[in-house]
C-alpha positions as CSV (number, residue, x, y, z in Angstrom):
1,M,-73.3,98.8,24.0
2,M,-72.9,95.3,25.3
3,E,-69.8,94.7,23.2
4,E,-68.0,97.8,24.6
5,E,-68.8,96.8,28.2
6,T,-67.4,93.3,27.7
7,G,-64.3,94.5,25.8
8,S,-64.8,92.2,22.8
9,I,-63.1,93.0,19.5
10,K,-64.9,92.9,16.2
11,K,-63.3,91.0,13.4
12,D,-61.8,92.8,10.4
13,P,-63.7,91.6,7.3
14,G,-60.5,92.0,5.2
15,L,-58.2,89.7,7.3
16,P,-58.9,86.4,5.6
17,A,-57.9,87.7,2.2
18,A,-54.6,88.9,3.5
19,K,-53.8,85.5,5.1
20,T,-54.7,83.7,1.9
21,R,-52.3,85.8,-0.2
22,K,-49.4,85.2,2.3
23,G,-50.0,81.4,2.3
24,R,-49.9,81.3,-1.5
25,I,-46.6,83.2,-1.6
26,A,-45.1,80.8,1.0
27,F,-46.3,77.8,-1.0
28,W,-44.6,79.0,-4.2
29,L,-41.4,79.8,-2.4
30,I,-41.3,76.3,-0.8
31,L,-42.0,74.7,-4.2
32,A,-39.3,76.7,-5.9
33,G,-36.8,75.7,-3.3
34,A,-37.7,72.1,-3.6
35,M,-37.3,72.3,-7.4
36,L,-33.9,73.9,-7.0
37,L,-32.8,71.2,-4.5
38,F,-33.9,68.5,-6.9
39,A,-32.1,70.1,-9.8
40,W,-28.9,70.3,-7.7
41,W,-29.3,66.6,-6.8
42,M,-29.7,65.5,-10.4
43,L,-26.9,67.7,-11.8
44,V,-24.3,67.4,-9.0
45,A,-24.9,64.7,-6.4
46,V,-26.0,61.8,-8.6
47,P,-23.0,62.0,-11.0
48,W,-20.6,62.3,-8.0
49,L,-22.1,59.2,-6.3
50,K,-21.9,57.2,-9.6
51,N,-18.2,58.0,-9.9
52,S,-17.5,57.3,-6.2
53,N,-16.9,53.9,-4.6
54,L,-19.6,54.4,-2.0
55,I,-22.5,52.9,-4.0
56,F,-23.2,51.5,-7.4
57,A,-20.0,49.5,-7.2
58,K,-20.0,46.5,-9.4
59,E,-18.9,43.2,-8.0
60,E,-16.4,41.7,-10.2
61,K,-16.1,37.9,-10.2
62,E,-13.1,36.3,-11.4
63,E,-14.2,33.5,-13.7
64,Q,-12.0,30.4,-13.8
65,P,-11.3,29.0,-17.2
66,V,-13.1,25.8,-18.1
67,G,-9.9,24.0,-18.8
68,Q,-8.6,24.8,-15.3
69,E,-11.8,23.4,-13.7
70,I,-11.4,20.2,-15.6
71,A,-7.8,19.9,-14.5
72,D,-8.8,20.5,-10.9
73,L,-11.5,17.8,-11.2
74,K,-8.9,15.3,-12.5
75,D,-6.6,16.1,-9.6
76,L,-9.4,15.5,-7.1
77,K,-10.3,12.2,-8.7
78,A,-6.6,11.2,-8.5
79,D,-6.4,12.1,-4.8
80,I,-9.6,10.0,-4.1
81,G,-8.1,7.1,-6.0
82,R,-4.8,7.3,-3.9
83,L,-6.8,7.5,-0.6
84,Q,-8.9,4.5,-1.6
85,K,-5.9,2.4,-2.3
86,K,-4.4,3.4,1.0
87,I,-7.6,2.4,2.8
88,D,-7.6,-1.0,0.9
89,R,-4.0,-1.7,2.0
90,M,-4.8,-0.9,5.7
91,T,-8.0,-3.0,5.7
92,P,-7.2,-6.5,6.7
93,G,-8.2,-9.4,4.5
94,G,-9.6,-12.8,5.5
95,V,-11.9,-12.9,8.5
96,Y,-11.9,-10.6,11.5
97,L,-14.1,-9.2,14.2
98,I,-14.7,-5.6,15.3
99,V,-16.1,-4.7,18.7
100,N,-17.4,-1.2,19.5
101,T,-17.4,-0.9,23.3
102,S,-19.1,2.5,23.2
103,D,-22.2,1.2,21.4
104,N,-21.8,-2.4,22.5
105,T,-22.0,-3.7,19.0
106,F,-19.9,-6.1,16.9
107,F,-19.2,-6.5,13.2
108,L,-18.0,-9.7,11.6
109,Y,-16.1,-9.4,8.3
110,K,-15.0,-11.9,5.7
111,D,-13.0,-10.8,2.6
112,K,-13.6,-7.2,3.5
113,K,-17.4,-7.6,3.5
114,L,-19.6,-7.4,6.5
115,I,-21.4,-10.7,7.0
116,R,-22.9,-10.3,10.4
117,N,-23.4,-7.6,13.0
118,G,-25.4,-7.2,16.2
119,L,-25.5,-6.3,19.9
120,C,-23.0,-7.5,22.5
121,S,-22.1,-6.5,26.0
122,T,-18.8,-5.3,27.2
123,G,-17.1,-4.1,30.4
124,S,-19.1,-2.1,33.0
125,Y,-16.2,-0.1,34.3
126,V,-17.4,-0.8,37.8
127,K,-14.6,-0.7,40.4
128,L,-14.6,-3.5,43.1
129,E,-12.3,-3.0,46.1
130,L,-11.2,-5.7,48.5
131,N,-8.8,-3.6,50.5
132,D,-6.3,-0.8,49.9
133,E,-4.0,-3.1,48.0
134,K,-6.5,-5.3,46.0
135,N,-9.1,-4.0,43.6
136,W,-10.6,-4.7,40.2
137,V,-11.9,-2.4,37.4
138,F,-14.2,-4.4,35.1
139,E,-13.3,-3.0,31.7
140,T,-12.9,-4.6,28.3
141,P,-9.3,-4.0,27.0
142,K,-9.0,-2.1,23.8
143,G,-6.6,-2.8,20.9
144,V,-5.8,-5.5,18.4
145,F,-6.1,-9.1,19.7
146,T,-5.9,-12.6,18.2
147,I,-8.1,-15.6,18.9
148,K,-5.8,-17.8,21.1
149,G,-8.2,-20.7,21.7
150,K,-11.7,-22.0,20.9
151,I,-13.8,-24.1,23.4
152,T,-17.1,-25.8,23.1
153,S,-19.3,-26.2,26.3
154,P,-17.0,-24.0,28.3
155,V,-16.8,-24.1,32.1
156,W,-16.3,-20.9,34.0
157,R,-13.5,-21.0,36.5
158,K,-14.6,-18.2,38.9
159,P,-11.8,-15.7,39.7
160,D,-11.3,-14.2,43.2
161,W,-13.4,-11.1,42.4
162,A,-16.5,-13.3,41.8
163,F,-16.4,-14.3,45.4
164,V,-15.6,-10.9,46.7
165,E,-18.5,-9.4,44.7
166,E,-20.9,-11.9,46.4
167,G,-19.4,-11.2,49.8
168,L,-18.1,-14.7,50.1
169,P,-14.7,-15.9,51.3
170,V,-12.2,-16.5,48.6
171,P,-11.5,-20.3,48.3
172,S,-8.3,-22.0,47.3
173,A,-7.2,-22.1,43.7
174,N,-8.5,-25.6,42.9
175,D,-11.6,-25.5,45.2
176,P,-14.6,-27.1,43.4
177,S,-16.7,-24.0,44.2
178,R,-14.7,-22.1,41.6
179,Y,-16.2,-24.1,38.7
180,E,-19.6,-23.2,37.3
181,Y,-21.2,-24.9,34.4
182,G,-23.7,-23.6,31.8
183,V,-23.2,-19.8,32.3
184,L,-20.9,-19.1,29.3
185,G,-23.1,-20.6,26.5
186,D,-22.2,-23.2,24.0
187,Y,-18.9,-21.7,22.8
188,A,-16.1,-19.5,24.0
189,L,-13.2,-17.9,22.2
190,S,-10.1,-16.8,24.2
191,L,-8.4,-13.5,23.7
192,G,-5.8,-14.1,26.4
193,S,-5.3,-12.8,29.9
194,G,-8.7,-14.4,31.0
195,Y,-10.8,-12.4,28.5
196,L,-13.3,-14.4,26.5
197,I,-16.0,-14.0,23.8
198,H,-18.8,-16.1,25.2
199,G,-22.6,-16.5,25.5
200,T,-24.8,-15.2,28.3
201,L,-27.9,-16.2,30.4
202,Y,-28.9,-12.5,30.5
203,K,-29.8,-11.7,26.9
204,R,-32.0,-8.8,27.9
205,F,-28.8,-6.9,28.9
206,L,-27.2,-7.2,25.4
207,G,-26.3,-3.8,24.1
208,Q,-25.3,-2.6,27.6
209,P,-22.0,-2.3,29.4
210,V,-22.6,-4.9,32.1
211,T,-19.8,-7.5,31.9
212,H,-16.6,-8.0,34.0
213,G,-14.5,-7.4,30.9
214,C,-15.5,-10.3,28.6
215,I,-17.6,-9.9,25.4
216,R,-21.0,-11.5,25.6
217,M,-23.2,-12.4,22.6
218,N,-26.5,-14.1,22.0
219,D,-26.5,-17.8,21.0
220,E,-26.9,-17.3,17.2
221,D,-24.3,-14.5,16.9
222,L,-21.8,-16.5,19.1
223,E,-22.1,-19.6,17.0
224,A,-21.6,-17.5,13.8
225,V,-18.5,-15.9,15.2
226,Y,-17.2,-19.2,16.5
227,Q,-17.6,-20.9,13.2
228,T,-16.1,-18.0,11.2
229,L,-13.1,-17.0,13.2
230,P,-10.2,-19.5,13.3
231,I,-7.4,-19.4,15.9
232,G,-5.1,-16.5,15.0
233,A,-7.9,-14.4,13.5
234,K,-7.8,-10.7,14.4
235,V,-10.2,-9.0,16.9
236,F,-10.3,-5.2,16.9
237,I,-11.7,-3.7,20.1
238,Y,-12.2,0.0,20.5
């Protein structure tokens, strides 16, 4: 009585059996379709793909004959030999000095062998202006130079810029205040146009671009360069 009033529906005892049969039929149909699809893939699709250029393409490498490789190696060795001879012809003999202004280093060579290298100081590239018409840029010139003179116990003759830099009036050309002793070290080598290779009181600045254009070295390196380079020896500055 209570079931009729609430409108509930009684379950049919035979319903689960019907659903089970339908599920089995659907399963076998799906399985049969999958097997047919697999058979089609094996019989049709795979052979077609093998014969196409889409996949399974073999990479063919062209092998060079051994004889050709040996010939190429001989040509390479010949080229290296020619280049080495060209380098030897371009490399100067005797003694010479190389100065690298970027790293502030020097290299002293004798008979194409490096015999000494170390730190030096080159131009600071600072610009000093006196007026609109007179100014100086403190740079070390680059190029190939020759040793034009050698001096022991050099005396510095101060140029005009040395007084301008200190805020002092510029004296006459032969004024005694222009001469300063003991600031260039024990030796000096002239490159011309007022540029020297000389010593320094400020060894802590070696390796830095701090000079007014000259090349500064420490005492031991300067002595070695002075004793090695004769007048006329080449100095390469870059």
